[in-house]
C-alpha positions in Angstrom: 52.2 23.4 -4.5 52.3 21.3 -7.6 53.6 23.7 -10.6 53.1 23.8 -14.5 55.0 25.6 -16.5 53.7 29.0 -18.2 50.2 28.4 -15.8 49.7 30.9 -12.7 48.3 29.3 -10.4 45.3 31.0 -8.1 44.8 30.8 -4.7 42.2 31.3 -2.8 41.0 30.3 0.7 37.5 31.5 1.6 35.2 31.7 4.0 31.3 30.2 4.3 28.9 30.2 7.3 26.6 26.9 7.4 23.1 26.5 6.9 21.6 27.0 3.3 20.7 30.3 1.4 17.5 30.7 -0.9 19.4 30.4 -4.5 22.8 32.1 -4.1 22.2 34.9 -6.9 24.9 37.0 -8.8 27.3 38.2 -6.1 27.9 34.6 -4.3 31.3 34.1 -3.6 33.4 31.6 -6.0 34.0 28.3 -5.0 31.2 28.2 -2.9 29.3 25.9 -0.8 26.1 24.6 0.3 25.8 22.1 2.8 23.2 19.6 4.7 24.2 17.9 7.4 25.7 14.9 6.3 26.8 16.3 2.6 27.7 19.1 0.9 28.2 20.2 -3.0 30.5 22.7 -3.9 30.7 25.4 -7.1 33.4 26.7 -8.8 32.7 28.5 -11.9 36.1 28.7 -14.1 37.0 27.9 -17.3 37.6 24.4 -18.0 41.0 23.3 -17.9 41.5 19.4 -17.6 39.3 17.2 -14.5 38.6 18.8 -11.4 39.8 17.2 -8.7 38.6 17.6 -5.0 40.6 16.7 -1.4 38.8 17.3 1.6 39.0 17.1 5.8 37.7 18.1 8.8 39.4 21.4 10.6 40.7 19.6 13.6 42.4 17.1 11.5 45.6 16.9 9.1 44.7 13.8 7.1 42.8 14.9 3.6 40.3 12.6 1.9 39.9 12.2 -1.8 36.1 12.5 -3.2 35.4 12.3 -6.7 36.2 14.3 -9.3 33.4 17.6 -10.0 31.3 17.6 -13.4 31.9 20.8 -16.2 29.3 22.1 -17.1 29.9 24.1 -20.5 26.6 25.5 -20.5 27.9 28.1 -17.3 31.0 27.1 -17.2 31.1 25.9 -13.6 32.5 22.3 -11.8 29.8 21.1 -9.7 29.8 17.9 -6.8 29.0 16.7 -4.0 31.0 15.5 -0.5 29.3 13.2 0.7 29.5 11.2 4.4 30.0 14.3 6.8 29.0 15.0 10.5 26.6 17.1 11.5 28.1 20.8 12.6 31.2 20.2 11.4 34.6 22.8 10.0 35.8 21.1 6.7 38.3 22.4 4.9 37.9 21.5 0.5 41.0 22.3 -2.2 40.0 22.2 -6.0 42.1 22.3 -8.4 42.5 21.8 -12.3 45.1 22.1 -14.5 45.2 25.7 -14.9 43.4 26.7 -11.4 43.5 26.0 -7.6 41.2 26.8 -4.6 40.2 26.0 -1.3 36.8 26.9 0.4 36.0 26.2 4.2 32.6 25.2 5.1 30.1 24.0 8.0 27.9 21.3 7.7 24.1 22.2 8.9 23.8 21.5 13.1 20.9 18.8 13.3 20.8 19.9 16.9 17.9 22.0 16.4 18.0 25.7 19.3 15.1 25.8 20.9 12.9 29.5 21.3 9.2 29.3 22.1 7.5 26.5 22.9 3.9 25.7 22.0 2.2 22.3 23.7 -1.5 21.4 22.5 -3.9 20.3 24.2 -3.2 16.8 25.9 -5.9 14.0 24.7 -8.1 14.6 21.0 -8.7 17.8 19.4 -11.3 18.1 16.7 -9.7 22.0 16.4 -6.7 21.9 12.9 -3.5 23.7 14.1 -2.4 26.9 12.2 0.7 28.0 13.1 1.4 31.5 11.8 4.6 32.9 14.9 8.1 32.0 13.3 10.8 31.6 14.9 14.5 33.1 14.4 17.7 30.9 13.6 18.4 31.3 17.6 15.4 29.3 18.9 12.8 27.4 16.6 9.0 27.6 17.2 8.6 24.5 19.1 5.1 23.1 19.0 5.0 19.5 20.5 2.6 17.1 22.6 2.5 17.9 26.3 4.8 16.6 28.1 4.5 12.7 29.1 1.4 12.9 28.1 -0.2 12.5 24.3 -2.1 14.5 21.6 -4.3 13.5 18.3 -5.6 15.4 16.0 -8.7 13.9 14.5 -9.7 16.3 11.5 -12.8 13.9 11.2 -13.3 14.9 7.7 -14.2 18.6 8.2 -10.9 20.3 8.2 -8.4 20.3 5.6 -5.8 19.7 6.6 -4.6 18.6 10.7 -1.8 21.1 11.0 -1.1 24.4 8.6 2.3 25.9 8.5 2.7 29.4 8.1 5.6 30.5 9.1 9.6 29.9 9.4 11.8 28.4 11.7 9.0 25.7 13.3 9.6 22.6 14.7 7.1 20.2 14.4 7.1 17.2 16.8 5.2 13.9 18.2 1.8 14.8 17.0 -0.4 12.5 16.0 -2.9 13.4 12.7 -6.0 11.5 11.9 -8.6 11.5 9.0 -7.6 14.5 8.0 -9.7 16.0 4.3 -7.0 16.9 2.2 -3.4 16.6 3.9 -1.6 15.6 7.1 0.2 18.8 7.1 0.4 21.9 4.8 3.1 23.9 4.6 2.7 26.5 2.3 4.4 28.9 -0.3 8.1 30.2 0.5 8.5 28.9 3.7 11.5 27.7 4.7 13.5 26.1 8.0 10.7 23.9 9.0 11.4 20.7 10.5 9.2 17.6 10.6 9.9 14.8 13.0 8.8 11.8 15.1 4.8 12.8 13.7 2.3 10.0 12.9 -0.4 10.5 9.8 -2.6 8.2 8.8 -5.8 8.2 6.6 -5.8 11.7 5.4 -7.1 12.7 1.5 -10.0 12.2 -1.1 -11.5 8.5 -1.0 -12.1 7.8 -4.4 -11.3 5.0 -6.7 -8.7 5.6 -9.8 -9.1 9.1 -11.6 -8.7 7.2 -15.1 -12.4 5.8 -13.8 -13.2 9.7 -13.6 -12.1 10.6 -10.2 -10.9 14.2 -10.7 -9.9 15.1 -6.7 -7.2 14.1 -4.2 -4.5 13.0 -7.5 -2.1 14.8 -4.9 -3.4 14.5 -1.2 -0.3 13.6 1.3 0.8 13.1 3.9 3.1 16.3 3.7 2.4 18.5 1.3 4.8 21.1 0.5 3.7 24.3 -1.7 5.8 25.8 -4.7 8.9 28.1 -3.1 9.4 26.2 0.1 13.4 25.3 1.0 15.5 24.6 3.7 12.7 21.5 5.5 13.5 18.4 7.0 11.2 15.7 7.3 12.4 12.9 9.4 11.9 10.0 11.4 8.0 10.0 11.0 5.5 7.4 10.3 3.1 8.4 7.3 1.0 5.5 6.6 -2.8 3.7 4.7 -4.2 6.6 3.3 -8.1 7.2 2.5 -8.3 6.9 -1.0 -6.4 4.9 -3.5 -3.7 5.7 -6.6 -5.0 3.5 -9.8 -2.0 1.1 -11.0 -0.7 1.2 -14.6 -2.6 -1.4 -15.7 -5.3 1.3 -15.8 -3.2 4.3 -16.4 -0.9 6.6 -15.6 -1.3 6.5 -11.8 -2.9 9.2 -10.0 -3.6 9.4 -6.1 -2.5 10.4 -2.6 1.7 10.6 -1.7 3.0 10.3 1.2 5.5 13.6 1.2 4.7 15.9 -1.9 7.3 19.1 -1.9 6.7 20.6 -5.1 9.3 23.2 -7.2 11.4 24.2 -3.8 14.2 26.5 -3.9 16.5 23.4 -1.9 18.5 22.3 0.9 16.1 20.0 1.7 16.4 16.5 4.3 13.7 13.6 4.6 15.4 10.9 5.5 14.6 7.6 8.0 10.6 7.9 7.5 8.5 4.9 7.0 5.8 5.6 4.2 4.1 2.5 3.7 0.4 1.3 2.6 -1.4 -2.0 1.7 -2.2 -2.5 -2.2 -6.2 -1.1 -2.0 -5.0 1.3 -1.0 -1.9 1.9 -2.6 0.1 5.8 -3.4 0.6 7.1 -6.7 4.5 8.7 -5.2 5.7 7.8 -2.3 8.4 10.8 -2.1 7.7 13.2 -5.6 6.0 16.5 -7.1 6.9 19.1 -9.2 7.4 19.0 -12.9 8.9 16.3 -14.9 10.8 17.7 -17.4 11.5 21.3 -15.6 15.0 24.0 -14.2 13.2 23.3 -10.6 11.3 20.4 -9.7 10.7 18.8 -6.2 13.8 18.9 -4.7 15.3 21.3 -7.1 19.3 21.1 -6.0 21.4 20.3 -2.3 19.2 18.4 -1.1 19.6 14.5 0.2 16.4 12.0 0.5 18.5 9.2 2.6 17.4 6.1 4.7 13.4 5.8 3.9 11.7 2.5 3.9 8.7 2.8 1.1 5.7 0.3 0.7 3.6 -0.2 -2.0 3.7 2.5 -4.9 2.0 2.5 -7.8 4.4 4.7 -10.0 7.2 6.0 -8.2 9.5 5.0 -4.9 11.4 8.3 -5.1 10.7 11.3 -7.8 13.8 13.4 -8.0 13.2 15.6 -11.1 14.1 18.8 -12.2 16.7 20.3 -11.6 19.0 18.0 -9.7 22.2 20.1 -9.0 23.8 18.0 -6.0 20.6 16.0 -5.0 21.8 12.8 -3.6 19.6 9.8 -2.8 21.1 7.6 -0.7 20.7 4.5 1.5 17.2 3.9 1.0 14.2 0.9 0.7 11.8 0.4 -1.3 9.5 -2.7 -1.8 6.2 -3.0 -3.8 6.5 -0.1 -6.4 6.4 0.4 -10.4 9.8 2.4 -11.4 12.2 2.5 -8.1 13.8 6.2 -8.6 12.2 8.5 -11.6 15.4 10.9 -12.6 13.2 12.5 -15.7 14.5 15.2 -16.3 18.3 15.3 -14.6 18.4 19.2 -16.4 21.6 20.2 -14.6 23.0 17.6 -12.0 25.4 16.0 -10.9 22.6 13.5 -9.1 23.8 11.2 -6.7 21.8 7.1 -6.1 24.1 5.1 -4.5 23.4 2.5 -2.1 20.1 1.5 -2.3 18.0 -1.5 -2.2 15.0 -2.7 -3.7 12.6 -5.2 -3.1 9.5 -6.1 -5.3 8.2 -4.3 -8.7 4.7 -4.5 -10.4 3.0 -2.9 -13.5 -1.1 -3.5 -11.5 -2.6 -6.1 -8.6 -2.8 -8.8 -11.4 0.7 -8.2 -13.7 3.5 -9.0 -11.8 6.2 -7.7 -14.5 8.2 -5.0 -13.1 9.2 -1.3 -14.4 12.4 0.5 -14.1 15.0 0.6 -11.1 16.0 3.9 -12.8 13.3 5.9 -14.9 15.3 7.7 -16.9 14.3 10.9 -19.9 16.1 13.1 -21.9 13.9 15.9 -23.3 15.5 19.5 -24.8 16.2 21.7 -23.2 15.5 19.3 -19.8 18.0 17.2 -20.1 22.6 17.0 -20.1 23.0 16.9 -16.6 24.9 14.1 -14.8 23.8 11.2 -13.4 26.9 8.9 -10.9 25.1 6.0 -9.7 26.7 3.5 -7.3 26.5 -0.1 -5.2 22.9 -0.3 -5.3 21.0 -3.9 -5.0 18.4 -4.7 -7.6 17.5 -8.7 -7.4 15.4 -10.9 -7.9 12.5 -12.8 -7.9 9.8 -10.3 -8.3 12.5 -7.8 -8.6 12.1 -4.7 -11.4 12.5 -5.5 -15.4 15.5 -3.2 -16.2 17.9 -1.4 -14.3 17.5 2.2 -16.1 13.6 2.1 -18.3 13.3 2.8 -21.7 12.9 6.5 -22.1 16.6 8.1 -23.8 19.5 8.3 -21.2 22.7 10.7 -21.3 25.6 11.4 -19.0 25.2 8.2 -16.7 28.3 7.0 -14.6 27.5 3.5 -13.5 29.8 1.5 -11.3 29.5 -1.8 -8.9 25.7 -2.3 -9.1 24.4 -5.6 -8.7 21.7 -5.6 -11.2 20.2 -8.7 -11.2 17.0 -8.2 -13.5 15.6 -9.8 -16.5 15.9 -7.0 -19.4 17.4 -4.4 -19.8 20.8 -2.3 -18.8 20.3 0.8 -19.9 17.8 2.0 -22.6 17.7 1.4 -26.3 18.9 5.3 -27.4 20.2 8.3 -26.3 20.1 12.0 -26.3 23.5 12.2 -26.3 26.9 9.5 -26.6 28.4 10.0 -23.3 26.9 7.8 -21.1 30.3 5.4 -18.9 28.9 1.9 -17.6 31.1 -0.5 -15.9 32.0 -2.9 -13.3 28.4 -3.7 -12.5 26.8 -7.4 -12.4 24.3 -7.8 -14.8 21.8 -10.7 -15.6 19.7 -9.6 -17.7 19.2 -10.5 -22.3 20.2 -6.7 -23.8 22.5 -4.7 -22.3 20.8 -1.6 -24.5 23.2 0.9 -25.1 25.5 0.1 -22.6 29.2 -1.2 -23.1 30.5 -2.7 -20.2 34.3 -3.8 -20.6 33.8 -4.9 -16.7 31.2 -6.7 -16.3 31.3 -9.0 -13.5 29.3 -12.3 -13.1 31.7 -15.0 -14.2 32.6 -17.7 -13.3 35.4 -19.6 -14.3 35.7 -23.0 -15.2 38.9 -26.1 -13.4 39.4 -25.7 -17.0 40.0 -21.8 -17.1 36.6 -21.0 -19.2 35.5 -17.6 -17.9 31.4 -18.3 -17.9 29.1 -15.6 -18.4 26.0 -16.5 -15.9 23.7 -15.3 -13.1 24.0 -16.0 -9.8 20.9 -18.0 -8.7 21.3 -17.4 -4.8 21.9 -13.3 -5.0 20.8 -12.1 -1.5 20.8 -7.8 -0.4 23.9 -9.3 1.7 26.1 -11.2 -0.8 27.5 -14.9 0.7 30.6 -16.2 0.3 30.1 -19.2 -1.4 27.5 -19.7 -4.2 26.8 -22.7 -6.7 28.2 -23.1 -10.3 27.2 -25.1 -13.1 30.1 -26.6 -14.9 29.1 -27.0 -18.5 29.7 -30.8 -20.0 30.4 -34.1 -18.3 33.4 -34.4 -16.3 35.0 -37.4 -14.2 34.9 -37.4 -11.0 36.9 -39.6 -8.2 34.6 -41.2 -5.5 36.7 -43.2 -3.6 37.8 -45.8 -5.4 34.2 -45.6 -7.7 35.2 -43.5 -11.2 32.3 -41.4 -12.4 31.2 -39.0 -15.9 28.7 -36.5 -14.1 27.1 -33.9 -16.4 27.3 -30.3 -15.6 28.1 -30.9 -12.5 27.0 -27.7 -9.5 30.6 -27.1 -7.6 30.9 -24.3 -5.2 32.7 -20.8 -6.0 33.3 -17.5 -4.7 30.8 -14.9 -4.7 31.2 -12.6 -7.6 30.3 -10.4 -6.3 32.6 -10.0 -3.2 35.6 -8.0 -3.7 35.0 -7.4 -7.3 34.2 -3.8 -7.8 36.2 -0.6 -7.9 37.2 1.8 -5.9 35.0 5.7 -6.3 36.9 8.0 -4.3 35.0 9.2 -0.9 32.6 6.9 -1.9 33.6 2.8 -0.7 36.5 4.1 1.4 35.6 2.2 4.0 36.1 -1.0 2.2 36.8 -4.6 3.3 38.7 -7.2 1.4 40.9 -6.4 -2.0 38.1 -4.5 -3.7 35.2 -2.9 -2.8 31.8 -5.7 -2.8 29.5 -4.8 -5.2 25.7 -3.4 -4.4 25.1 -1.5 -1.3 26.1 -3.7 1.5 29.6 -4.9 1.9 30.6 -7.5 3.9 32.7 -7.2 6.9 30.5 -4.2 8.0 27.7 -3.1 9.4 24.2 -3.5 7.5 22.8 -0.8 5.9 19.1 0.5 7.8 16.1 2.1 7.1 12.8 3.6 7.9 12.2 5.3 11.4 13.8 4.0 14.2 17.2 3.2 11.7 20.8 3.5 13.4 19.1 4.1 17.3 19.2 1.3 20.6 15.9 0.1 22.2 15.8 2.6 24.2 15.2 5.4 21.5 13.3 6.2 18.4 10.0 6.2 20.5 7.6 8.9 19.3 4.9 10.9 22.2 2.5 8.4 20.3 3.8 5.3 20.8 4.5 5.0 24.4 
C-alpha cells in the first residue's frame, strides 16, 4: 500500500449484492456500487483530497485494469463515476484511492439470463382483446408472458383498446408478441413497477391520428410504442422492432415538435437498460423523440441514474434521437446509430452526472421537411439549480454530408470533457457561452467555422506539407470507418518531375496518412483495445471489429429471429 507521511489511510472491503435497488437511502454502505449488465456506477462519500483513481478486476483474475477517475461533486461530498465494458453476472473487485484514503469494494454485475417461474401463453393467432398483466413473479422466477411454442400471437387492437398490453406487476417478461393498432400505447407500464423485461416484440401502427400540435392537434403528443409511467425502475427493453406510428410529429419549421415516441420513460428511479432496439419510421410519420420522457430541467428526468442506452438503431425523429435529461447520474449512452433527426443526444440538464456519451454514430440531421440544415449532436442546457453535472464525450463519429450543423447546441454548457471525437460539422464546436468556465475540449477532429468557448491544445485534422508546414484543414473523404490514406492539397505552385519532363503544378493533390488514425489519446477504461501507436478518433477503431446496431446486432444469422417473423 502506498504511504504518505502524516496521513492515515482507511481500508474497507465491502461486499455488495448484484442487482439494482431503489434509491440506496441513508443506510447505503460507503462506498457502494450499482450495476447493470455491462457497467457499474461507483459512489464514495468522503472528504475531497485530490483525484480519486480506480482500478478493477474480475474476482477470478489477477490482472488489474485502470479505470477513469471518479468525479467529485462538492454539493454532496461524493466521488462518483462508472466502469464500462464488464461481463454480465460476474464478480468484480474495485480499489478506490485519493490522496488521503483508500478503500475497496466487491460487486456482481446483473444477470441477463432471467430465471423463469410461471409461464402464460397467449392464444395462438390474432386477438382483439388487450392483455392486462397483474400477477408478479419473483427474483427467483419471473412471470413470462409469451406466445405458444412454435407459433405466433398477434394483438390487433383495432383502435379500440388504449394499449395492447398493460403491465401492472413486477418481475415480468413480455416476449415475442406482435402488437398493432393500439389506440394510445403499444405497451404501457404502470407507475412504480420494476424489474420488467420487454424483448423481441413487434409494435407498430399505434397512437392517435392527427396533425402537428401547432395545427391544433392536442392529443397524441407522447403516445409511445412502450410507455412507462412515473417511478418505474429496473426496466430492460431489448431487441424490439418499434416502427410506424399512426400519428406524426411536426418538424421544427412548424414549432417545437410534438408527437409519438418510440420509448417513453418518465421520472424513473433508475437501473434501466435500453439496448439493441430498432426504432424506425418514415418522414411523414416521424417521431418526436426516439427515446425520451421526463422533465428537461429536473433532479430526476427520464433515466435518472445507473442506466444504459446502447446498440439502438433510430431513424426519422423530428426532435431528439435520444433524450437523456435530468439527473444523469452514472448514465451511459454508447454504441447507438441515429439517422434523420434534429438533435442526436439531448442532455439538458445534466444536474448531477456524470453522464458518459461514447462511440455513437450519427447521420443526417435536418430542421424540417423543406429545410435540410441540421441541429446539434449533443443538446446542452444549464439552468440553476439544474446544472453542474459532468458530461464525458468520447470517441463519437459525427460526419457530413447532411450531418449536424453543430457539435454542441447553443445553450449554456459547463463541466464537459471531450476526447477523440470526429466533429466534422460546418458550424460550432461548443456553445458561445458557458454557465461555468470549467469544460475541457481536446484531441478532437473539428472542421467547423467556430470553436465557440472551446479551446483545444491538440486539435486533430492537420496535414504536413513536404516543406514541413502544418495545415489545419477538413478531410473531404471522412468516413464512418476511417480510410488509411486520404487526399490532401499542397497549396501553391510546386515543381514535379515526370520522366525527363519538369512541370510546375498548382495546388497538387497528394496522399497522406489519415489524421484520424493513431491521433487520439488513451482514456483509462474506454479504449484499452486500440490498435497501432495510439487510439483512432471516432467510434471505429481500425483493426477492431466494427460496431453493430439494432435488434440483431452481435448475433449469428440463425439467432435473433422473433416469434412474429418466423
